[in-house]
MDTraj code that builds the backbone (N, CA, C; nanometers):
import mdtraj as md
import numpy as np

residues = "UNK UNK UNK UNK UNK UNK UNK UNK UNK UNK UNK UNK UNK UNK UNK UNK UNK UNK UNK UNK UNK UNK UNK UNK UNK UNK UNK UNK UNK UNK UNK UNK UNK UNK UNK UNK UNK UNK UNK UNK UNK UNK UNK UNK UNK UNK UNK UNK UNK UNK UNK UNK UNK UNK UNK UNK UNK UNK UNK UNK UNK UNK UNK UNK UNK UNK UNK UNK UNK UNK UNK UNK UNK UNK UNK UNK UNK UNK UNK UNK UNK UNK UNK UNK UNK UNK UNK UNK UNK UNK UNK UNK UNK UNK UNK UNK UNK UNK UNK UNK UNK UNK UNK UNK UNK UNK UNK UNK UNK UNK UNK UNK UNK UNK UNK UNK UNK UNK UNK UNK UNK UNK UNK UNK UNK UNK UNK UNK UNK UNK UNK UNK".split()
xyz = np.array([
    [0.1194, -0.1201, -0.0154],
    [-0.0103, 0.0101, 0.0072],
    [0.0843, 0.1491, -0.0410],
    [0.1955, 0.1406, 0.1444],
    [0.2875, 0.2283, 0.0754],
    [0.3439, 0.2936, -0.0366],
    [0.4188, 0.1762, -0.0712],
    [0.4717, 0.1823, -0.2409],
    [0.3459, 0.2247, -0.3036],
    [0.2779, 0.1574, -0.3799],
    [0.1681, 0.2821, -0.4296],
    [0.1288, 0.4100, -0.4184],
    [0.1324, 0.4544, -0.3195],
    [0.1016, 0.5568, -0.2652],
    [0.2298, 0.6430, -0.2880],
    [0.3550, 0.6234, -0.3106],
    [0.4522, 0.6862, -0.3435],
    [0.4688, 0.6877, -0.5292],
    [0.4324, 0.5717, -0.5549],
    [0.4271, 0.5526, -0.7028],
    [0.3229, 0.6866, -0.7784],
    [0.2004, 0.6758, -0.7177],
    [0.0676, 0.7752, -0.7206],
    [0.1600, 0.9165, -0.7090],
    [0.2014, 0.9374, -0.5947],
    [0.2300, 1.0704, -0.5182],
    [0.3322, 1.1121, -0.6360],
    [0.4873, 1.0667, -0.6616],
    [0.5642, 1.0985, -0.7588],
    [0.4632, 1.1496, -0.8588],
    [0.4029, 1.0984, -0.9054],
    [0.3278, 1.1628, -1.0747],
    [0.2443, 1.2970, -1.0008],
    [0.2489, 1.3496, -0.9243],
    [0.1698, 1.4451, -0.9099],
    [0.2089, 1.5956, -0.9135],
    [0.1707, 1.6886, -0.9380],
    [0.2408, 1.8336, -0.9652],
    [0.2552, 1.8620, -0.8218],
    [0.3796, 1.9609, -0.8154],
    [0.3809, 2.0412, -0.6376],
    [0.2888, 2.1276, -0.5675],
    [0.1769, 2.1335, -0.6700],
    [0.0840, 2.2034, -0.6027],
    [-0.0195, 2.0331, -0.5696],
    [-0.0379, 1.9902, -0.6120],
    [-0.1379, 1.8780, -0.6282],
    [-0.0617, 1.7936, -0.4533],
    [0.0474, 1.7660, -0.4476],
    [0.1439, 1.6987, -0.3605],
    [0.0897, 1.7646, -0.2207],
    [0.1471, 1.9115, -0.2589],
    [0.1060, 2.0521, -0.0946],
    [-0.0240, 1.9554, -0.1121],
    [-0.1372, 1.9770, -0.1758],
    [-0.2847, 1.9725, -0.1382],
    [-0.2971, 1.8369, -0.0390],
    [-0.2590, 1.7547, -0.1021],
    [-0.2874, 1.5787, -0.0198],
    [-0.1845, 1.5989, 0.0796],
    [-0.0754, 1.6573, 0.1211],
    [0.0123, 1.6811, 0.2452],
    [-0.1192, 1.7137, 0.3231],
    [-0.1916, 1.8253, 0.2865],
    [-0.2485, 1.9057, 0.3864],
    [-0.3546, 1.8442, 0.4245],
    [-0.4344, 1.7623, 0.3233],
    [-0.5524, 1.7045, 0.3698],
    [-0.5109, 1.5659, 0.4205],
    [-0.3974, 1.5185, 0.4159],
    [-0.3579, 1.3906, 0.5607],
    [-0.3249, 1.4807, 0.6363],
    [-0.2800, 1.5985, 0.7030],
    [-0.2724, 1.6401, 0.8143],
    [-0.3932, 1.6604, 0.8503],
    [-0.4681, 1.7237, 0.7926],
    [-0.6211, 1.7612, 0.8362],
    [-0.6878, 1.6536, 0.8761],
    [-0.7187, 1.5255, 0.7884],
    [-0.7953, 1.4038, 0.8753],
    [-0.7191, 1.3535, 0.9416],
    [-0.6127, 1.3319, 0.9244],
    [-0.5151, 1.3028, 1.0707],
    [-0.5687, 1.3842, 1.2341],
    [-0.5298, 1.5159, 1.1908],
    [-0.5758, 1.5848, 1.3272],
    [-0.7181, 1.5946, 1.3547],
    [-0.8427, 1.5852, 1.2316],
    [-0.9478, 1.5538, 1.3058],
    [-0.9722, 1.4244, 1.3368],
    [-0.8974, 1.3096, 1.3521],
    [-0.9105, 1.1807, 1.4006],
    [-0.8689, 1.2124, 1.5446],
    [-0.7840, 1.2737, 1.5188],
    [-0.6699, 1.2838, 1.6746],
    [-0.7894, 1.3659, 1.7390],
    [-0.8496, 1.4781, 1.7325],
    [-0.9233, 1.5724, 1.7861],
    [-1.0459, 1.4710, 1.7912],
    [-1.0924, 1.4100, 1.7446],
    [-1.2357, 1.3191, 1.7604],
    [-1.2143, 1.1900, 1.8923],
    [-1.1007, 1.1239, 1.8666],
    [-1.0221, 1.0406, 2.0113],
    [-1.0374, 1.1194, 2.0867],
    [-0.9645, 1.2471, 2.1261],
    [-0.9564, 1.3204, 2.2517],
    [-1.0840, 1.3801, 2.3056],
    [-1.1622, 1.4140, 2.2258],
    [-1.3204, 1.4151, 2.2617],
    [-1.4113, 1.3212, 2.3024],
    [-1.3575, 1.2000, 2.2288],
    [-1.4157, 1.0815, 2.3012],
    [-1.3636, 1.0712, 2.4489],
    [-1.2016, 1.0749, 2.4550],
    [-1.1736, 1.0069, 2.5749],
    [-1.2302, 1.1014, 2.6673],
    [-1.2543, 1.2526, 2.6763],
    [-1.3022, 1.3473, 2.7463],
    [-1.4380, 1.2817, 2.8047],
    [-1.5298, 1.2895, 2.6881],
    [-1.6504, 1.2488, 2.7379],
    [-1.6754, 1.0984, 2.7778],
    [-1.5882, 0.9981, 2.7629],
    [-1.5970, 0.8613, 2.8669],
    [-1.5444, 0.9289, 2.9961],
    [-1.4160, 0.9921, 3.0053],
    [-1.3839, 1.0616, 3.1373],
    [-1.4729, 1.0731, 3.2470],
    [-1.5920, 1.1597, 3.1690],
    [-1.7078, 1.2584, 3.2343],
    [-1.8196, 1.1331, 3.2903],
    [-1.8165, 1.0531, 3.1921],
    [-1.9337, 0.9497, 3.1952],
    [-1.8777, 0.8098, 3.2770],
    [-1.7357, 0.8169, 3.2999],
    [-1.7056, 0.7029, 3.3813],
    [-1.6379, 0.7564, 3.5189],
    [-1.6056, 0.8490, 3.5335],
    [-1.5310, 0.9395, 3.6700],
    [-1.6091, 1.0668, 3.7455],
    [-1.7089, 1.0949, 3.6274],
    [-1.7810, 1.2183, 3.6971],
    [-1.9120, 1.1681, 3.7539],
    [-1.9925, 1.2667, 3.7784],
    [-2.1300, 1.2293, 3.8184],
    [-2.2087, 1.2898, 3.7086],
    [-2.2827, 1.1723, 3.5908],
    [-2.3328, 1.2529, 3.4859],
    [-2.5060, 1.2281, 3.5231],
    [-2.5474, 1.3417, 3.4808],
    [-2.6969, 1.3396, 3.5281],
    [-2.8139, 1.2426, 3.3899],
    [-2.8908, 1.2179, 3.4278],
    [-2.9606, 1.1607, 3.3097],
    [-2.9452, 1.2351, 3.1378],
    [-2.9647, 1.3795, 3.1817],
    [-2.9556, 1.4709, 3.0867],
    [-2.8358, 1.4705, 3.0230],
    [-2.7189, 1.4803, 3.1024],
    [-2.5971, 1.4477, 3.0741],
    [-2.5656, 1.3566, 3.0053],
    [-2.6161, 1.2434, 3.0170],
    [-2.6159, 1.1101, 2.9384],
    [-2.6428, 1.0871, 2.8157],
    [-2.7595, 1.1646, 2.8007],
    [-2.8385, 1.1759, 2.7033],
    [-2.7840, 1.2634, 2.5795],
    [-2.6909, 1.3774, 2.6514],
    [-2.6034, 1.4897, 2.5432],
    [-2.5058, 1.3938, 2.5369],
    [-2.4315, 1.3228, 2.5827],
    [-2.3249, 1.2712, 2.5826],
    [-2.2926, 1.1403, 2.4476],
    [-2.4315, 1.0632, 2.4633],
    [-2.4790, 0.9920, 2.3420],
    [-2.4794, 1.0240, 2.2611],
    [-2.5518, 1.1218, 2.2055],
    [-2.5191, 1.2267, 2.1058],
    [-2.3944, 1.2714, 2.0322],
    [-2.2911, 1.2855, 2.1225],
    [-2.1664, 1.3714, 2.1283],
    [-2.1266, 1.2479, 2.0640],
    [-2.0879, 1.1119, 2.1316],
    [-2.0359, 1.0108, 2.1128],
    [-2.0610, 0.9443, 1.9577],
    [-2.1679, 0.9581, 1.9191],
    [-2.2757, 0.9233, 1.7843],
    [-2.1731, 1.0067, 1.6864],
    [-2.1874, 1.1278, 1.7313],
    [-2.1186, 1.2486, 1.6359],
    [-1.9384, 1.1881, 1.6206],
    [-1.9090, 1.2109, 1.7236],
    [-1.7680, 1.1607, 1.7449],
    [-1.7414, 1.0475, 1.6669],
    [-1.7828, 0.9236, 1.7137],
    [-1.7769, 0.8127, 1.6384],
    [-1.8064, 0.8132, 1.4878],
    [-1.8895, 0.8723, 1.4514],
    [-1.9280, 0.8891, 1.3111],
    [-1.7584, 0.9341, 1.2408],
    [-1.7567, 1.0529, 1.2959],
    [-1.6046, 1.1083, 1.2269],
    [-1.5142, 1.0012, 1.2256],
    [-1.4707, 0.9141, 1.3539],
    [-1.3733, 0.8556, 1.3106],
    [-1.3964, 0.7361, 1.1959],
    [-1.5008, 0.7055, 1.2081],
    [-1.5596, 0.6046, 1.1126],
    [-1.5139, 0.6583, 0.9853],
    [-1.5355, 0.8277, 0.9397],
    [-1.5412, 0.8984, 0.8283],
    [-1.3543, 0.9174, 0.8271],
    [-1.2643, 0.9091, 0.9019],
    [-1.1358, 0.9461, 0.8801],
    [-1.0187, 0.8570, 0.8929],
    [-1.0896, 0.6982, 0.9117],
    [-1.0105, 0.5953, 0.9181],
    [-0.9954, 0.4981, 0.8158],
    [-0.8769, 0.4607, 0.8044],
    [-0.8609, 0.4234, 0.6710],
    [-0.8675, 0.2576, 0.6120],
    [-0.8419, 0.1792, 0.7904],
    [-0.8466, 0.0543, 0.8124],
    [-0.9644, -0.0057, 0.8198],
    [-1.0011, -0.1114, 0.7226],
    [-1.1140, -0.1741, 0.7541],
    [-1.1382, -0.2482, 0.8539],
    [-1.1114, -0.2996, 0.9239],
    [-1.1126, -0.3293, 1.0528],
    [-1.1014, -0.2394, 1.1588],
    [-1.0742, -0.1035, 1.1715],
    [-1.1112, -0.0133, 1.2562],
    [-1.2519, 0.0258, 1.2432],
    [-1.3134, 0.0624, 1.1214],
    [-1.4139, 0.0784, 1.0293],
    [-1.5191, 0.0355, 1.0811],
    [-1.4974, -0.1273, 1.1083],
    [-1.5882, -0.2370, 1.1269],
    [-1.6193, -0.2113, 1.2709],
    [-1.5175, -0.1924, 1.3679],
    [-1.4898, -0.1906, 1.4796],
    [-1.5603, -0.0651, 1.5437],
    [-1.5831, 0.0347, 1.4781],
    [-1.6275, 0.1731, 1.5083],
    [-1.7567, 0.1360, 1.4663],
    [-1.8074, 0.1007, 1.3699],
    [-1.9372, 0.0540, 1.3287],
    [-1.9884, -0.0312, 1.4335],
    [-1.9395, -0.0863, 1.5127],
    [-2.0135, -0.1749, 1.5981],
    [-2.0163, -0.1028, 1.7131],
    [-1.9475, -0.0191, 1.7552],
    [-1.9755, 0.1357, 1.8571],
    [-2.1044, 0.1880, 1.8277],
    [-2.1007, 0.2452, 1.7066],
    [-2.2141, 0.3148, 1.6536],
    [-2.3640, 0.2551, 1.6679],
    [-2.3383, 0.1357, 1.6622],
    [-2.4538, 0.0560, 1.6974],
    [-2.5329, 0.0540, 1.8137],
    [-2.4093, -0.0167, 1.9221],
    [-2.4317, -0.0192, 2.0381],
    [-2.4671, 0.1387, 2.0988],
    [-2.3978, 0.2436, 2.0653],
    [-2.4995, 0.3614, 2.0958],
    [-2.6249, 0.3765, 2.0567],
    [-2.6676, 0.3627, 1.9374],
    [-2.7546, 0.3877, 1.8936],
    [-2.8584, 0.3100, 1.9858],
    [-2.8418, 0.1522, 1.9912],
    [-2.9322, 0.0958, 2.0827],
    [-2.9253, 0.1120, 2.2381],
    [-2.8297, 0.2078, 2.2627],
    [-2.8292, 0.2536, 2.4128],
    [-2.9441, 0.3362, 2.4635],
    [-3.0037, 0.2501, 2.5357],
    [-3.1724, 0.3511, 2.6137],
    [-3.0944, 0.4357, 2.7430],
    [-3.0825, 0.5372, 2.7370],
    [-2.9804, 0.6646, 2.8518],
    [-3.1246, 0.6335, 2.9695],
    [-3.2298, 0.6469, 2.9295],
    [-3.3500, 0.6257, 3.0567],
    [-3.3741, 0.5137, 3.1033],
    [-3.2947, 0.3963, 3.0475],
    [-3.2788, 0.2731, 3.1321],
    [-3.1754, 0.2117, 3.1685],
    [-3.0721, 0.2408, 3.1390],
    [-2.9084, 0.2129, 3.1573],
    [-2.8444, 0.3346, 3.1892],
    [-2.7566, 0.3454, 3.3123],
    [-2.6155, 0.4310, 3.2487],
    [-2.5388, 0.4040, 3.2142],
    [-2.4498, 0.4808, 3.1275],
    [-2.3580, 0.4378, 3.0731],
    [-2.2691, 0.2997, 3.1306],
    [-2.2392, 0.3399, 3.2441],
    [-2.1414, 0.2466, 3.2953],
    [-2.2253, 0.0896, 3.3176],
    [-2.3278, 0.0831, 3.2832],
    [-2.4082, -0.0397, 3.2907],
    [-2.4334, -0.0679, 3.2000],
    [-2.3768, -0.0122, 3.0770],
    [-2.3699, -0.0945, 2.9204],
    [-2.2389, -0.1603, 2.9321],
    [-2.2486, -0.2162, 2.7851],
    [-2.0845, -0.2761, 2.7529],
    [-2.0641, -0.1671, 2.6632],
    [-2.0526, -0.0906, 2.6656],
    [-1.9875, 0.0457, 2.5920],
    [-1.8628, 0.0933, 2.6677],
    [-1.8336, 0.0898, 2.7785],
    [-1.6868, 0.1333, 2.8857],
    [-1.6066, 0.0439, 2.8136],
    [-1.6282, -0.0761, 2.7960],
    [-1.5087, -0.1769, 2.7627],
    [-1.4901, -0.1656, 2.6051],
    [-1.5882, -0.1679, 2.5436],
    [-1.5791, -0.1139, 2.4006],
    [-1.4674, 0.0252, 2.3792],
    [-1.5148, 0.1102, 2.4433],
    [-1.4613, 0.2574, 2.4111],
    [-1.3048, 0.2215, 2.4432],
    [-1.3085, 0.1716, 2.6157],
    [-1.1546, 0.1533, 2.5981],
    [-1.0883, 0.0964, 2.5553],
    [-1.1005, 0.0195, 2.4399],
    [-1.0621, -0.0845, 2.3436],
    [-0.9438, 0.0321, 2.2258],
    [-1.0721, 0.1353, 2.2063],
    [-1.0092, 0.1943, 2.0827],
    [-0.9387, 0.3192, 2.1309],
    [-0.9714, 0.3332, 2.2674],
    [-0.8672, 0.4727, 2.3391],
    [-0.7812, 0.4419, 2.4121],
    [-0.7277, 0.2979, 2.3946],
    [-0.5907, 0.1656, 2.4354],
    [-0.6050, 0.2194, 2.5978],
    [-0.7386, 0.2172, 2.6385],
    [-0.6966, 0.2124, 2.8248],
    [-0.7107, 0.0638, 2.8718],
    [-0.6348, 0.0332, 2.9623],
    [-0.6533, -0.0968, 3.0058],
    [-0.8107, -0.1102, 3.0818],
    [-0.8103, -0.2697, 3.0337],
    [-0.9233, -0.2870, 3.0972],
    [-0.9705, -0.2888, 3.2483],
    [-1.0595, -0.2125, 3.2824],
    [-1.0943, -0.1658, 3.4051],
    [-1.1643, -0.2760, 3.5104],
    [-1.1586, -0.3788, 3.4541],
    [-1.2381, -0.5340, 3.5104],
    [-1.1452, -0.5548, 3.6048],
    [-0.9990, -0.5875, 3.6066],
    [-0.9168, -0.6228, 3.6903],
    [-0.9113, -0.5181, 3.8142],
    [-0.9738, -0.3645, 3.7913],
    [-0.9168, -0.2232, 3.8948],
    [-1.0335, -0.3006, 3.9346],
    [-1.1628, -0.2006, 3.9395],
    [-1.2638, -0.2205, 3.9793],
    [-1.4161, -0.1935, 3.9142],
    [-1.4470, -0.2398, 3.8477],
    [-1.5573, -0.2395, 3.7827],
    [-1.6938, -0.2440, 3.8478],
    [-1.6670, -0.2921, 3.9268],
    [-1.8158, -0.2862, 4.0274],
    [-1.8218, -0.1621, 4.0755],
    [-1.7163, -0.0650, 4.0929],
    [-1.7185, 0.0655, 4.0893],
    [-1.8214, 0.1700, 4.0014],
    [-1.8046, 0.1339, 3.8639],
    [-1.9049, 0.1749, 3.7582],
    [-2.0622, 0.1179, 3.7941],
    [-2.0613, -0.0161, 3.8523],
    [-2.1759, -0.0077, 3.8569],
    [-2.2655, 0.0003, 3.9842],
    [-2.1905, 0.0651, 4.0459],
    [-2.2364, 0.1027, 4.1650],
    [-2.3633, 0.2377, 4.1701],
    [-2.3267, 0.2950, 4.0629],
    [-2.4601, 0.3847, 4.0237],
    [-2.6154, 0.3295, 3.9730],
    [-2.6981, 0.4081, 4.0007],
    [-2.8143, 0.3656, 3.9907],
    [-2.8927, 0.4991, 3.9424],
    [-2.9936, 0.4723, 3.8325],
    [-3.0928, 0.5926, 3.8069],
    [-3.2072, 0.5733, 3.8863],
    [-3.2112, 0.7384, 3.9242],
    [-3.2859, 0.8307, 4.0035],
    [-3.4662, 0.7103, 3.9570],
    [-3.5359, 0.7061, 4.0897],
    [-3.6545, 0.6728, 4.0378],
    [-3.7196, 0.7846, 3.9643],
])
top = md.Topology()
chain = top.add_chain()
for i, resn in enumerate(residues, 1):
    res = top.add_residue(resn, chain, resSeq=i)
    for name in ("N", "CA", "C"):
        top.add_atom(name, md.element.get_by_symbol(name[0]), res)
traj = md.Trajectory(xyz[None], top)
């Protein structure tokens, strides 16, 4: 794949090379930015004290950010994994379960490269209950 890109790249004019380089940097910047925002939302949902309204808003933001990741990814395996997270986010009923009561934290930790919290204190996440 890399050599194909180089051969294709050499055939371009200098203006086209510059445009492609800027596009690649922008895509990587968008990808990194989306990952950081996902991490911030994840941290708030798992370590903060989100209200039901916070979780509804966070769900929408996570769907948006994971859609950005999917759009900026070039790896088929990653796209498939992100699509599975998007499906789980769409299926998550925020009025029924807290974020920490779903399997989403484990899935999102994988993409953020956060070590599994199962061995640390997963029960701490499950101690939250929705208000009646």
